[in-house]
Every structure is written in structure tokens, then in C-alpha cells.
N, C-alpha and C positions, 0 to 999 in steps of 0.2 A: 464041446462047450465048457468054458471055465465057469464052474459054479462056486459059490461062496461057502455053502454049508460044510462044516467040518474043517475048513482051511484055517491055517494060521495066517492072520493078516496084520501087518505092521502099519500104523497110522501115525505120521508125525504132525505136529501142530494140532494135537487132539484136544487141547484145553478149551477151545471155543470154536464158534463159527462152523465152517464146513467140516473141519477136522472132527469136532465133537459129534456132529450129525453123521459123518461117515462111520465113526465108531459105533454109534447107536444103530444105524442101518445094518451094518455088518453083523452086529450082535443079534438083531432081529432075524437075520437070515442064517444064524447058526454058526458064525465064525468064532474062532478063538482069537483073542486080540492081544497085541502088544502096542500100547499107546505111549506117546511121549509128547512133552511140551516144555518150553522154557518157563511157562507160568505154572508153578506148582499147585497153587490154589485151584486154578482152572482145571488142571489135570486131575486133581483129586475129585472134583465135582463130576468130571466125565467118568472116572472109575466107578463112582457110586451109581451113576445112571446106567452104565452097561452091565454092572453086576445085578442091578434090579431087573434087567432084561434076561438074566440067566447066563451071561457070557463068562467064560474063563478069561481073566485079564492079567497081563503083566504090564506094570507101569514104570516108567523111568523119566525123571526130569532130564531134559536134553536140549542143548543148543545145537541145532543142525549145522551151524557154522563151524563148530568144533570137530574137525575131522577125526581126531583120536577118540573123542567121546562117541561119535557115530559108529566107528569101527568096534569099539568096546560094546556098544549097545547091540549091534548085530550079532556079535559072539554070544552075549548074554541071552538074547532071545532064542537063538538056535540051541543053546545049552538047555534053556528052560523047557522048550516045547519039543526039542528033538528034530524039528523040521520047520522051515518057513516057506510059505507058498506065495504070498502076495505082499508087496510093499506099496503104500500109498504115500508118496513124497508130496505132502500137502503144505508143510510149514512155510510161511512166508510173511513178508511185511510190505506195507505200501511204500511207494517212492517218496522222494523229498518234496514233490509238488512245486519245483522251481524250474525255470528255463535252464538251458545248458550254461548260458552266461552267468546266471545267478546261483547255480548249484555249487556246493562245496564238495571237495574230494571225499569227505567222510560220508556224504549221502550215497555217492556211487559205490563206495566200498561196502557200506552196510547192506544196501539193497542187493547188490550183486552177490555178495558173500552168502547172505541168507537165502535169497530166492533162486539163485542159480547154483552156487556151490553146495548149498544144502541139498538140492536134488541130486547133484553129482555124487556127493558123499553118500547119501542114502542108497543110490543105485549101485555104486561100486561096492559098498560094504555088504549089501544083501544079495547081490547077484549070484555069487557062488552058491549060496544057500538055496536060492530059487532054482538054479540049474539042478542042484542035487535033489530037489524035491520031485523032479520029473513032471511038474505041473505048475510052473511058476507064472507070475504076472507082475510086471512093473507098471505102476500107474503114477505118472508125473503130472502134477497140476501146474499148468501154465495160466493163461488168462485170455480174455478178449484182447488184451494188449500184447499177446503173443501172436496175434493175427494182424491187428491194426494198430499202428503207432499213433500216439496223441501228443500234442504239445504239452510241455510242463511235466511229462512223465518219461523222460529219456532214460533215467536209471532203471525204472520199473520195466519199460519196454525192452531195454537191452537185456535184462535178466530173463524176462518171460519169452522173448524171441529165442533167447539162448536155450531155455528149457525145451522149447519146441524143436529146435535144430538138434540138440543133444539126444532127445528122445527118438526122433525119426532116424538119426544115424544109428542109434542103439538097435532099433527095430530091424534095420537092414542087416546089421552085423549078426544078430541072433538068427534071422532067417537064413543068412548065408552059411552060418555054422551048423544049423540044424539043431540048435539048443531048444529044449522044451520050455521055453519062456515066451509068453505073449507080452506085448508092450502097447500101452495106451497113453496118449497125451490128452489132457483135459483142459478145455477152454471155457471157464465160467465167465458169464457176463456179470451183471450187477446183482450180487447176492448179498442179502441182509446180514452182514457180519460187523464186527467192531474194527475192521481194518483201517478205516479212515480216521476214526476217533483215536485209535492206538497210535497212529502216525503223529497226530497232533500232540498227544500225551508225551510221546517220545521226544518230539522237538522241544517241548517245554522243559523236559528233564535234562536235555543237552544244553539248555540256556540259549536256544535259538530265539530270534526275534519273531515271535508269533503275532501276526497282525490280525486286525478285525476282518480283513479279507480272507485270511487263512481260516478263521473260525466260521465265517459265512460259507466258504467253499465246502468245509467239512459238513455243515448242516445240509447243504444242497445235496451232497452225495448221500448222506444218511436218509434224507427225506424224499428225494426224487429219483436217484439213480440206483441205489442199492436196495432193490425191492423184492427180489425172489427170496422166499423163505429158505434158510439153509437146509432144512430137512428135505425140502423138495429137490434142491440141488444134489444132495447126497443120494437120493433115490435114483435120480437120473444117472449119476456117476456109476453107482454099483450095478444098475441095470445094464449100462454100457459095458462094464467089465464082464458081466455074465454073458453078454452077447458077443464078447471078443471084438468090440469096435476099436480100431486103431486111433480114431479121433472122436472125442466126446464133446460136443458143443452143448453148453448148458445155458438155456435161455434164448428167447427171441432176439435179444440184442447181440448175443454172440453169433447166432446164425446170420443175422443181418450184416454184421461186420464182415463175416466171412464172404458173403455174396458181394458186398460193396468193394472189398479189396480185389476180388476176382474179376468183377465186371469193370471197375473204374480204377485201375492201379495208378493211372497218371493223375487222376483228378481227386481221389479221396483225400490227399493231404490238404487240398483247398477246403474241402468240406469240414475236416477236423479243425482247421485253423478258424473257420467261421464259427464252429461250435465253441472253441476256446474263447473267442471274443465275446460270445453270448454268455458263456459261463462267467467270464470276468465282469461283464456288465451286470449280471444278476447278483453278484457278490459284492 
């Protein structure tokens, strides 16, 4: 069994949401932590929280889209602790919220670079250290949308399906090679984080045409769809890691999506199209 106590655990995107709560949950279970985030203020708040829980913590401002920075981070963490056991590649952003026809190239580039390449960067940078530890674990956070595609989320789905495929391929490789590293892919459903609001703020910052419909859609996500407390999601994820589960489904919506796609692969796109029309009507 892979246990957390005493392990050195790396968490990206630790400045808020699931990442912050993962850091806190790992701290409660006795892990030593290396946390990072592009949001330095949020990261500082997380550091204070995990220190109050008694954890040893190494913090680094980090953009996971920056490959060289992630490689340097991995080397620094290994040098600081002398070993790395677990990496939680959690950092991510929401998609552009537009159809394929209406999406611009920048939305695809940002979402895929952060959500997919961020995971690849973190995995490749830390994997040699995890192997050297003799008891490693890679935990890559995908999404409900790494199981089920939805309209107006093509960039996000492409990235999160990519995380799933990359992680499952990695698991097979490590099993074939006999390396002492376990691998888990996480599929959260609607977790109460600031991801939808952050996407709107980013769009405004880029000078995008943010409409009243966009604002209403964000409110709908925040009030109706993103409902699971992030601390509960973190407990489910860490419990899944300790149980060595290769797939960790977080929430009834993620489990329902998994069953829907398995049972109705031909028909589920019709259902998601109907849902999209209802969401559009509601906003």
C-alpha cells in the first residue's frame, strides 16, 4: 500500500481550490510538501495553512507551462528533501467556453499548454526522482471532461482526454519496465473552485468580448454545477492514492458520466447537446 505519512509530495496549482486542499490533506496525513502555483499570493496563503498543520513545506512560484522552470523546480525539490515520492500534477485552467467555430487559436494554445503539457512537464521532470525513491506515485488530474466530451469545451476536453491517455500509457510503461512507481488518473466532477470565475477574469484581461451570457454561464456553474467542497474532493483523491487506485472518480457526476459513456457511447453526444441547449437557454 502506498501511504502518505513521511512521503515527500509535490502539488502543482496549490494556491487555491483542489490544489490547496490536497496540500492540506497531505499535511494532515503527515506528508512533507513541495507546493507551487503561478498565483504567488494564493501560494503564500497555502503555505501558512499547511505550516499551521505542522507540515514541512518548500514553496515555489511556478508556471507549469514553462518546461525549463518545471525541470528546475524538480531539481530544487529533490535537492531540498533528498528524495521525492509523489507528484500531484493538479494545476489547470478552464477552457475558452466557445464552439470550435468561434474559438480562437490562443484559447486552444493556453488550455492545452497548461492542462496537458503542464502534466507532461511535471511527470517527466519528477519521474526519475520517483523511480529513485523506490516507492513513487504519479497522480495526474484530468476531469469529468476527460471521460465525457461536452459542446463549447473542445479545448478543455482535448487537454483532459490527453491527460487521461498520457497517464494510462505511462502506467503501462512503468508496469512493463517494473519500475517502483504507481500511477493514478483523477477525474473530478463539479468541485467548488474558482476555475470558472478565473476563466472569465482571464478573458477580460485579454480584452475578449465578455458577454452577459458569459457572465450568466459562469454564475450557473458556480451556483449549480460546481458543488462538491474542495476539501472533500481532496480527501477522496488522497484516499484513492493510498489505496493505489489507477482511476479515481470524484463525485456522483463523474461516476454518472463514466457510466453514461460506457453504456451509451453512440447516444451520449445527443444528451450533451441537449444539455448545452438547456444551459444556453438558462443563461
